[in-house]
C-alpha positions as CSV (number, residue, x, y, z in Angstrom):
1,X,90.2,123.9,101.2
2,X,93.4,122.1,102.0
3,X,92.1,121.2,105.4
4,X,89.0,119.7,104.0
5,X,91.2,117.4,101.8
6,X,93.3,116.4,104.7
7,X,90.1,115.2,106.4
8,X,89.8,112.5,103.8
9,X,86.9,113.6,101.6
10,X,86.2,115.9,98.7
11,X,83.5,118.5,98.2
12,X,81.4,118.9,95.1
13,X,81.2,122.6,94.3
14,X,78.5,123.5,91.8
15,X,78.5,127.0,90.3
16,X,75.9,128.2,87.8
17,X,76.7,131.2,85.6
18,X,73.5,133.0,86.6
19,X,73.9,132.5,90.3
20,X,76.8,133.6,92.6
21,X,76.0,131.1,95.3
22,X,77.8,127.8,95.8
23,X,76.3,124.5,96.7
24,X,78.5,122.2,98.7
25,X,77.7,118.5,99.2
26,X,79.7,115.6,100.2
27,X,80.9,113.3,97.5
28,X,78.5,110.4,97.2
29,X,81.3,108.0,97.9
30,X,82.4,109.7,101.1
31,X,81.7,106.6,103.2
32,X,83.9,104.4,101.1
33,X,86.8,103.6,103.4
34,X,89.2,104.3,100.6
35,X,88.3,108.0,101.0
36,X,89.2,108.1,104.7
37,X,92.9,107.8,104.1
38,X,94.9,111.0,104.6
39,X,96.7,112.4,101.6
40,X,100.1,113.9,101.4
41,X,100.8,117.5,102.2
42,X,99.0,119.4,99.4
43,X,101.8,121.9,99.2
44,X,103.9,119.1,97.8
45,X,101.3,118.0,95.2
46,X,101.1,119.3,91.6
47,X,97.7,120.9,91.1
48,X,96.2,120.1,87.7
49,X,92.9,121.2,86.2
50,X,91.1,119.0,83.7
51,X,88.1,120.5,81.8
52,X,85.6,118.4,80.0
53,X,85.9,115.9,82.8
54,X,82.6,114.2,82.2
55,X,83.7,113.2,78.7
56,X,85.9,110.3,77.6
57,X,89.5,111.6,77.7
58,X,89.2,113.5,81.0
59,X,88.3,110.6,83.2
60,X,90.9,108.4,81.5
61,X,93.7,110.9,82.2
62,X,92.4,111.5,85.7
63,X,92.5,107.8,86.4
64,X,96.2,107.7,85.4
65,X,97.1,110.7,87.5
66,X,95.1,109.7,90.6
67,X,97.1,106.5,90.9
68,X,100.1,108.7,91.8
69,X,100.3,110.7,95.1
70,X,102.1,113.4,93.0
71,X,99.0,115.1,91.7
72,X,96.0,116.9,93.0
73,X,93.2,117.3,90.4
74,X,90.3,119.7,90.0
75,X,87.9,118.0,87.5
76,X,85.3,120.3,85.9
77,X,82.5,120.1,83.4
78,X,79.1,121.6,82.7
79,X,77.7,118.2,83.6
80,X,78.7,116.5,86.8
81,X,82.4,115.6,86.5
82,X,83.3,111.9,86.8
83,X,85.6,110.6,89.5
84,X,87.2,107.5,88.1
85,X,86.6,104.4,90.2
86,X,89.3,102.2,91.7
87,X,92.1,104.8,91.8
88,X,94.7,104.8,94.5
89,X,94.3,108.4,95.6
90,X,90.6,109.4,95.1
91,X,90.8,112.1,97.8
92,X,93.3,114.0,95.7
93,X,90.4,115.0,93.4
94,X,88.0,117.8,93.7
95,X,84.9,117.9,91.5
96,X,83.7,121.3,90.3
97,X,80.6,121.6,88.1
98,X,80.0,124.8,86.2
99,X,79.8,126.8,83.0
100,X,83.3,127.1,81.5
101,X,82.1,130.1,79.4
102,X,81.4,132.1,82.5
103,X,84.2,134.5,83.6
104,X,83.0,134.2,87.2
105,X,83.2,130.4,87.1
106,X,86.6,130.5,85.5
107,X,87.8,132.6,88.4
108,X,86.4,130.1,90.9
109,X,88.0,127.2,88.9
110,X,91.5,128.7,88.9
111,X,91.2,129.7,92.6
112,X,90.4,126.1,93.5
113,X,93.6,124.8,92.0
114,X,96.3,127.1,93.3
115,X,99.2,127.0,93.0
116,X,98.4,125.6,89.5
117,X,100.9,123.4,87.8
118,X,99.1,122.6,84.5
119,X,95.7,122.6,82.9
120,X,94.3,120.2,80.3
121,X,91.6,121.8,78.0
122,X,89.3,119.0,76.8
123,X,85.9,120.7,76.7
124,X,84.3,121.5,73.5
125,X,81.4,121.2,71.0
126,X,82.1,118.3,68.6
127,X,82.3,118.5,64.8
128,X,78.7,117.8,63.7
129,X,77.4,119.8,66.6
130,X,79.6,122.8,65.7
131,X,78.4,122.7,62.1
132,X,74.8,122.8,63.4
133,X,75.3,125.7,65.8
134,X,78.1,128.0,64.7
135,X,77.6,130.5,67.6
136,X,77.7,127.9,70.3
137,X,80.9,126.4,68.8
138,X,82.5,129.9,68.8
139,X,81.4,130.5,72.4
140,X,82.7,127.2,73.7
141,X,85.5,126.2,71.3
142,X,87.1,129.6,71.0
143,X,85.9,132.2,73.4
144,X,86.0,130.0,76.6
145,X,89.7,129.1,75.8
146,X,90.5,132.8,75.5
147,X,88.7,133.7,78.7
148,X,90.6,130.9,80.6
149,X,94.0,131.7,79.3
150,X,93.6,135.5,79.6
151,X,93.0,134.9,83.4
152,X,95.6,132.3,83.6
153,X,98.5,134.3,82.2
154,X,97.8,136.9,84.9
155,X,97.3,134.5,87.8
156,X,99.8,131.8,86.8
157,X,102.3,133.1,84.2
158,X,104.3,130.2,82.7
159,X,101.7,127.6,83.6
160,X,101.6,124.5,81.3
161,X,98.5,124.4,79.1
162,X,97.8,121.2,77.1
163,X,95.1,121.8,74.6
164,X,93.2,119.0,72.7
165,X,92.9,119.9,69.1
166,X,91.9,117.8,66.1
167,X,92.9,116.6,62.6
168,X,89.8,118.5,61.5
169,X,92.1,121.5,61.1
170,X,93.1,120.1,57.8
171,X,91.1,120.2,54.5
172,X,91.4,119.6,50.8
173,X,93.5,119.7,48.8
174,X,95.9,117.5,50.7
175,X,99.2,116.2,49.4
176,X,99.4,112.5,48.5
177,X,100.9,110.3,51.2
178,X,101.3,111.1,54.8
179,X,100.7,114.6,56.3
180,X,103.8,116.2,57.7
181,X,104.2,119.0,60.1
182,X,104.8,121.4,57.2
183,X,101.4,120.9,55.6
184,X,99.2,124.0,55.9
185,X,95.9,123.5,57.7
186,X,92.9,124.6,55.6
187,X,89.8,123.5,57.5
188,X,86.5,122.8,55.7
189,X,84.3,122.7,58.8
190,X,83.3,125.1,61.6
191,X,84.8,122.7,64.1
192,X,88.2,122.6,62.3
193,X,88.2,126.4,61.8
194,X,87.6,127.1,65.4
195,X,90.2,124.6,66.5
196,X,92.7,126.2,64.2
197,X,91.9,129.7,65.5
198,X,92.4,128.5,69.1
199,X,95.7,126.8,68.1
200,X,97.0,130.0,66.7
201,X,95.9,132.0,69.8
202,X,97.5,129.6,72.2
203,X,100.7,129.5,70.2
204,X,100.9,133.3,70.4
205,X,100.6,133.1,74.2
206,X,103.5,130.7,74.3
207,X,105.6,132.7,71.9
208,X,105.1,135.8,74.1
209,X,106.2,133.8,77.2
210,X,102.8,134.1,78.9
211,X,102.1,130.4,79.1
212,X,103.8,127.1,78.4
213,X,101.6,125.6,75.7
214,X,101.4,122.2,74.0
215,X,98.8,121.5,71.4
216,X,97.8,117.9,71.0
217,X,96.1,117.1,67.7
218,X,94.1,114.0,68.4
219,X,93.3,111.3,65.9
220,X,89.7,110.1,65.9
221,X,89.4,108.2,69.2
222,X,88.1,104.7,68.7
223,X,86.5,102.8,70.3
224,X,84.7,105.2,72.5
225,X,82.5,103.5,75.1
226,X,79.1,104.9,76.0
227,X,76.7,106.7,73.6
228,X,77.2,108.2,70.2
229,X,78.5,111.7,70.1
230,X,77.7,114.8,67.9
231,X,80.9,114.1,65.9
232,X,81.0,113.3,62.2
233,X,83.3,110.5,63.1
234,X,81.0,109.0,65.7
235,X,80.4,106.0,63.6
236,X,84.0,105.0,63.8
237,X,83.3,103.9,67.3
238,X,79.7,102.9,66.7
239,X,80.7,100.4,64.0
240,X,82.2,98.3,66.8
241,X,80.4,99.5,70.0
242,X,76.8,99.2,68.8
243,X,77.0,95.7,67.3
244,X,78.7,94.5,70.4
245,X,75.6,95.7,72.3
246,X,73.3,94.0,69.8
247,X,72.3,97.4,68.3
248,X,72.4,98.6,64.7
249,X,75.0,101.2,63.6
250,X,74.6,103.4,60.6
251,X,77.7,104.1,58.6
252,X,77.2,107.5,56.8
253,X,79.5,106.7,53.9
254,X,79.1,103.9,51.3
255,X,82.8,103.3,50.7
256,X,84.4,100.5,52.6
257,X,87.8,101.6,51.3
258,X,87.4,105.0,53.1
259,X,90.2,105.4,55.6
260,X,90.4,107.2,58.9
261,X,93.3,108.0,61.3
262,X,92.4,106.4,64.7
263,X,93.8,105.9,68.2
264,X,92.5,104.0,71.2
265,X,91.4,105.9,74.4
266,X,94.2,104.1,76.3
267,X,96.9,105.3,73.9
268,X,95.6,108.9,74.0
269,X,95.7,108.9,77.8
270,X,99.3,107.5,77.9
271,X,100.5,110.1,75.4
272,X,98.9,113.0,77.4
273,X,100.8,111.8,80.5
274,X,104.0,111.9,78.5
275,X,103.3,115.4,77.1
276,X,102.8,116.6,80.7
277,X,106.4,115.6,81.4
278,X,108.0,117.0,78.3
279,X,110.5,119.9,78.5
280,X,109.1,123.1,77.1
281,X,112.1,123.5,74.7
282,X,111.4,120.3,72.8
283,X,109.4,122.3,70.3
284,X,110.1,125.7,68.7
285,X,108.4,128.6,70.5
286,X,106.2,129.4,67.5
287,X,105.3,125.8,66.6
288,X,103.6,124.1,69.5
289,X,101.6,121.3,67.8
290,X,102.2,117.6,68.3
291,X,100.2,115.3,66.0
292,X,99.3,112.4,68.3
293,X,100.0,109.0,66.8
294,X,97.4,106.8,65.3
295,X,96.8,104.1,62.7
296,X,95.2,104.6,59.3
297,X,92.4,102.0,58.8
298,X,89.6,101.5,56.4
299,X,85.9,100.8,57.1
300,X,86.5,97.3,55.7
301,X,89.3,96.8,58.2
302,X,87.1,97.9,61.0
303,X,84.4,95.4,59.9
304,X,87.0,92.6,59.5
305,X,88.2,93.2,63.0
306,X,84.6,93.3,64.3
307,X,84.0,89.9,62.7
308,X,87.2,88.5,64.1
309,X,86.8,89.6,67.7
310,X,83.0,90.0,68.0
311,X,81.7,87.3,65.7
312,X,80.5,87.3,62.1
313,X,76.9,87.7,63.2
314,X,77.7,91.2,64.4
315,X,78.3,92.4,60.8
316,X,74.6,92.2,60.1
317,X,74.1,95.1,62.4
318,X,76.2,97.4,60.3
319,X,74.1,99.5,57.8
320,X,75.6,101.8,55.2
321,X,73.5,104.8,54.4
322,X,75.1,107.8,52.8
323,X,74.9,111.1,54.5
324,X,76.2,113.8,52.1
325,X,76.8,116.4,54.8
326,X,78.8,114.1,57.0
327,X,80.6,112.6,54.1
328,X,81.8,116.0,53.0
329,X,83.3,116.6,56.4
330,X,84.9,113.2,56.6
331,X,86.5,113.4,53.2
332,X,88.1,116.7,54.1
333,X,90.2,115.1,56.8
334,X,93.6,113.5,56.2
335,X,93.9,109.7,56.4
336,X,97.5,109.3,57.5
337,X,100.3,111.3,59.2
338,X,104.0,111.4,59.4
339,X,104.8,110.7,63.1
340,X,108.4,111.8,63.2
341,X,107.9,114.5,65.8
342,X,105.7,112.3,68.0
343,X,108.3,109.5,67.8
344,X,111.1,111.9,68.7
345,X,109.2,113.0,71.8
346,X,108.6,109.4,72.9
347,X,104.9,109.1,72.2
348,X,103.4,105.6,71.6
349,X,101.1,104.2,68.9
350,X,98.5,101.4,69.0
351,X,99.7,98.0,67.9
352,X,98.4,96.5,64.7
353,X,97.9,95.1,62.2
354,X,95.3,97.6,61.0
355,X,92.3,98.0,63.3
356,X,92.9,94.7,65.2
357,X,94.8,96.3,68.1
358,X,92.1,99.0,68.7
359,X,89.1,96.7,68.2
360,X,90.6,93.8,70.1
361,X,91.4,96.0,73.1
362,X,87.8,97.2,73.2
363,X,86.2,93.8,72.9
364,X,88.4,92.4,75.6
365,X,87.4,95.3,77.9
366,X,83.8,94.0,77.6
367,X,84.9,90.5,78.7
368,X,83.8,89.1,75.3
369,X,87.2,87.5,74.4
């Protein structure tokens, strides 16, 4: 495989869990002259796997890493992984499509990235989707992580694992004020429960010395481009994204004072790169969670920022229709966090005030400002 990379192109490997055959095809952008440049000796590169690579965070992180000759990436997802455009070293990426719940595919995936430096685990079933299909959430959000790490601790002991968790691990009752690292997670949703189960399992692997684990608890990511997701928090992107497209967004909670803890996609990607470079000893061996920074903003602050950056006419496309099931999930989550650990480790936060930094960044990306 190294020889194929040195020839200046990547292969798309597709593996299906019910079929042991492989289908190889040239990357559709093979003929772009950018792909004909030789890459550095792969023995010098750091091999990194990113799962969930057709989602939001995977391509953003890949874009950052592929602008450095230091990294060789294997990008994988059930759907065709996305190769970020306009990166400096596109030939340092391999796209591998397959079922991450299949032990056979996991073996193929790990083999494609040897010697492995680190793996980012971003795949998963979102909050509302998990509540609708408990068994699928268990299979994807819990069992697949165990299958991956059980193989990984044998093939690559000590490998760095960076796992994307969620503030959904918390539930009521919550203390007043900001949530600190000492607050006990008590999830009230299937998604949060399965995330917490996986956090505990990965922490035990680190404590035993099998793997080098960091757990990144993400804020709600806003503003997500693209289509709505099966997340209870999807409206926190839709409230900006849809009106900017001239499309109506339904907010499932009739309380403009309701607050959420948000971070922009750009800030999430920056902090993931920073965690990749942290020393393992920066956290205790039995406490591997980092609450990623965010800003606490209300629905009204989101609407104010939409009016400021997108135009007051866009506010007419925001409709408030209560959904009791989604509201129950949303109100179980914390609204603000103490960021002392993140600040100590050098992570960054979106600029304010309020939602203006997050919303302004998104609208500018559309060329509307």
